[in-house]
N, C-alpha and C positions, 0 to 999 in steps of 0.2 A: 504494500500500500504506500502511496506517495506521502511525502512529508507535509506537515501542516505549515501553511504560510501565515504570517502575522506581522504587522508593522512593529509590534512589541516583541523583540527577539530576546532569547535568554539561553543560558548554558545550563546543562544538567550534569552534575557530577555525583559519583557514588563513593563514599568513604566507609570502609569497614571499621567497626568499633566493637569493643567487648564490654563497654560500660553502659550503665543506665538500666532502668527498670520501669515497669508500669504497663497498663493496658487500657484500651478504650472500652467504655461500657455504655450501654443504652439506658436511658432513664425510663423507669416504669411509671405508669399512671393508673389511678383508679378511675374507672369510667362507669357512668350510669347508663342504663338502657331500659326503656319502658315503652310498650306499644300503646296505640290508641290516639285519639284526637282530643284537643282541648275544647271544652264546652263550658258555657256560662252557668249551667245548673249545678247546685250544690252536690247532688248525687253523683254527677259525673266527675266533679272535682275530687270527691271522696274516693271514687273508684280509681281515678288516675293516681292519686296519692298512694293508695294501697298497692298499686302495680309497680311503684317505683322500686327498682332492684339495682343491685350493683354487682357486676361480674367482669372478669377479665376475658378477653378474647385471645384465642390462640393465634400466633403469628403464622401467616401463610406466605408462600413464595410465588408471586404472580409472574406471568410471562413478561419478557422484556418488551422494548418498544416495537419489535417486529413480531410479537405474538408467540415467541418460542419459550416454552417452559424451561426453567433452570433448576438444577438440583441444589441442595443446600450448600455444598462446598463451592460450587461455581458462583452462587449468589453471594456468599460471604466474601469470596475473593474480589468480586466486582465492587462490592460495597467498600471494602478496604481501599481499593485503588481510587475510587471516587473521593473517599475521605482524605486520602493523601493529597490528591490534586487540589481539592478545595482548601485544605489547610495551608498548602504551599502558597497559593495565591492570596489567601487571607493574611498570611504573615508578610508577604511582600507589600500589600496595601490593604488595610482593613476595610476601606470603602468599597472594595470589590464585592464582598459578601453582603454588606449593608444594602447595596443597590441592586442585588440580584432579584429578578422577578418583580417588577413594579407591582404594587398592590392593585389588584383588579378582581373583578367578579362580584357576585352577590350571594347573600345567604338569606334563606326564607325562614322566618320565625313566626310562631304564634305565641302571644302573651296573654295571660289572664291573672288578675289579682283578686284573691279571695279575702275580702275584708274580715269576715267572721273568723277565719282561721289565721289571718295575718300572714298569708302565704302568697308568694309570686310563683306562678308556674310558667316555665319557658319551654316551648317545644321547638327543637331544632329540626326543621323539616328536611331541607336539602340545600345545596349550593350549586352554582353554575358559573361557567366562564372563568374559572380560577387560573392563576398563573402557574406555569410549569416549573417545578423545582428539580426534576430529574435531569441532570446535565446531559445525559445521552438521548433522552427521548422527549416526549411531549406530555408528560403526566406528572402527578404528584401523589403523595400518600397523605391526604388531608384529614384532619380532625378539628373539631371546634371546641374552644375553651371559653367558659363563661365565668364571670365573677361580678360582684357588686362593689361599687366604690361610692362611699366608704362601706367597708364590710363590718357593720356594727354587731352582727351576730357571730363573727369569726367563723363563717362557714367555709371560707377558702374558695378556690377555683374548682369548677366541675367540667369534665371533658367528655365528649362523645367517644364512640368507638372510632377507630382509624379505618378509612376506606382506601384500598390500595390501587395504585395505577389508574387514577381517574381525575378529571377536572370537573366532573359533575356528580359529586357524591350525594347519596340519599341516606338520611339518618333516621328520621322519625323517632327521636328520643326525647324524653321529657325530664325536666329537672325542676326541683323546687328550691326556693330561697325564702327563709323567714325574714319578714320585714314589717315593722309597725306602720300603720297608715300614715301617721304624721311624718315618718321618715321618707316616704316615697317621693315627695316633691323634690327633695335634695339628693336623691340617689341616682347613680348612673349604672346602667348595665353595660359592661364591657364585653364585647363579642370578638374573639380573635380566631383566625384560622391558621393552623400550623401544618407543615408537612413533616411527617415522621422521618427522622434520619437515624437508622439503627447504629451507625458508627460514630456519630458526633452529635452536635447540638441541633435540635429540630429547627427547621427553616420557617421564618415568619412569612405569611402569605397575605395578611391584611387584617384590618381591625375596623370595628364600628362601635362608636360610643352612642348609646341610646339614653336620652334624658327621660327618665320614667315620669317626671313631673309634667311633661308635655303630652302624655298619653291619656286618652279617655278609657278608663277601665270599666265602664258600665257594660262593655261587651268585649268579646274576644277580639284581639287585634292580630291580624295576620298580614304580613307585608314582606316584600323583598327589601333588603338593606344593602346598599353599595359599600364594598370594602374600601378602606382608606389606609394611608400610612399610619404607623403607630403614633398615638398621641401621648405625650409625656404629661401625665396627670400629677406628677410630683412637683412641677414647676410652681413656684410661689414668688411673692415679692411685688414691689411697686417701683415704677419709674417716675421721677418728678421732673417735669419739663414745662417750658413756657413757649407759646406761639404768639408772635406779633406780626402785623402786616403794615408796611409803609407804602402808601400810594406813590407812584402808579403801579409798581410790579415787584416789590421786594418782600419776601417771606423770611422772617428770622426765627430760627429754632434755637432755643437755649436748653441744653441738657444739664440739669442741676445735679441730680443724685439718684441713687437706687437704695432700696432698703429691704431687709428681710429676705435676701436671696438665699437659695438652697445650696448647701455645701454637699457636693457629690462624693468627694473623696475624703475619707476620715483621716488620711495621712497628710493632707495639705488643704489650705484655704484657696479659694478661686482667685484668679487675676482678671476681674471683669473690665470690659470696655463696651462701648455702644457703637453700632454701625447704623448710619442714617441713610435711608433709601427713599427716594421719590421716583417711583416707576415712571418711565418716559423721559427722565432727565438723567443723562449719563453720569453726572457727578455723584460719587458716593463718598460721604464723609465718615470719619472714624475718630472717636475720642481717644485720649491717651489711656494707657492701661494702668489701672490701680491695683497694685499687688497685695494679695493676702487679706481680703476683706469681704464681708457680706453686706457692707454699708458704704459703697464707694461714693465719693463726691468728685464731680468733674467741673461744673460751672464753665462750660464751653459753648460758644455761639457759632452758628453757621447760617449763611444767607443763600437763598435761592431766588432766581429771577422767574417769577410766575405772574403773568398778566391776571388782573382781577377776574376777567371773564372765564379763565381756565380753572379757577379754584373749584368750581362745581364738579369738575371731572377729575380732580386730583386727589390722591390719598398718600399718606405718609406711613412708612413702616420703619420701626426702630427695633433692631435686634440687640439684645443684651447677650454677650458672649464671654466665655471663659477662655482666656488665652493660655493654652497648655504649653509648657516648656518643652515637653516631648509628647508626640502623638497628635491626635485630632483636637481642634478647637471645638469646644462643646457649647451648644445653645443653652442659655439660661432663661429664655423666654422672649416673647415679642409683644409689641404694642402696635395696633393698627388704628389710624386716625383718619377719618373721612374729612377732608378740608372743605367740603361743601357746607359744613356746619360752622365754619369759623366766622366769628364776628370780626370783620376787618377793622372796626373802630376800637374795640376793647380787647381783642385778642383772647388768649386763654392761658391760664396757669393752674396746674394742679397735678394730681397723682393718678397714674394709670396702672391698673393691675397687669402683671405679666402673665402670659399664657402661651401654650404651645399652639401656634397658628399655622403649622405646616399644611394642614388640611383645608385652610381657607382658600376659596377659589382664586382670590387675588394674590395671596401671599405664596401659594403653592408653586407658582412659576419661578420663584427665586431659588428653589432647591434644584440644583443641576449637578451633574457629575462632570469631572474633568475628562479631557481627551485621553489621558493616560489610563484612568480607571476604565473607560469604555473599551480601550484596546485590550486591557487585561481581561475584561469580561469576554470579549470575542475570542481571544486566544484560549481561554479556559474552556469555553464551549467547544471550540474546534478540537482540542486535544481529547475532550471527553467523547466526542463523536467518533474520532478516528483511533482512539485508544493508543495514542502516541505521546511521548516516547515509551518504548517497551520497558524501559527501566522502571517506570511507575506501574504500568499495566502488566504485572506478572505476579505469580505467587511468591510472596516474600518469605524467606527463611533466615534464621540466624539474626545477627545484629549488624546494623549498618546505618549510615546517615545519608539521606538524599538532600542535595543542595541545589537550589535554583537561583540564578542571577539574571536580572534584566539590565542589559547595558544601557538601553535608552532611558529607563526610569531611574537607573542608579540605585536599585534596591535588590536585596537578596533575601532568601528564606531557606530554612532547613527543617527537616523533620527526622526524628530518630525512629528506627525500626528495632524493636527489642523482642527477641524470640519470635520473629515473624509478624509482630503486631505493631502498628503505628502508634506512637505516643505523642 
């Protein structure tokens, strides 16, 4: 078979080693499974609740992308090779795995709240048009994960069974959550779809946050919900700023401070700064970096030229970011301000709550991947399809180290094989 071509070239080397230990393990989950449909009658709710059971399903080995069944040994060998390939690219650039398989597809849910029993019933019916996570084929091994935020009853997450080699899984499984009526308006139902990876960490496929307070529970609610990127519900804090307008066409933005930011790393405090974006205007401003604080103060001003008649079609996005000394810069929240509401005579000064706005229709376009990441992704898919180089796609024995280097990106990665198992 011919070699794989890619604008991102790399070298693969193998080193034998006798040191190291460890093995890769798959994470087990408890899953609930119950038949039947959700109904608004008390008798039916009682019946559905009694039918709630929990059991584990045996793992089966589906056919590959070409419909050919594989035995256990071959299946495990291919899983190990895919795990090695994904880990090598992830270690060269973590953004590769973060951007794999854009969140897409829909999940169909039925929801019912029984006020007398203070119980929320959620039926996961099916899903469709999901993103493919199998690097060699066009399918995934999807399951659905549900939890309430906040989880006041400490029930934790609940997951469906896993459906293999499909992008249109059918579940028909029912789950119950205890929740007091007065808590429902402020409770979120988080619905996530994951693809099972027996060799490594399961792959995120999409998420939907449902605000229970916006639903009318006088009847059963059945609807399709569009999957989105993962929303960071742990983001907190406020951004203090002022907006003034000077005729005929000058908008002045003053970034004062931020407060009550969230510390992500227990070993270090964040180094926050603010990026100011006015979509449609190429100039992007950035404050200075304030090191080691959750309450940074900037007091910095920026001016933009915007005619008064354009204010009704303009909006402002402010990104609070943590400047990492090593690794990725991390988002600490965003603020979105519609300038059509700006009083040009009095301006505005105040505090805005920070939130994760990556799923906002207007803000979403700001999340894009670099050319290098895109090239890494294309190269990884090509190698998975053609099973090249053979150094990776073979049955591994003994101890060795596989090393990958990308000359163009100037990055490298290695993975250790101990007793034939990748670690």
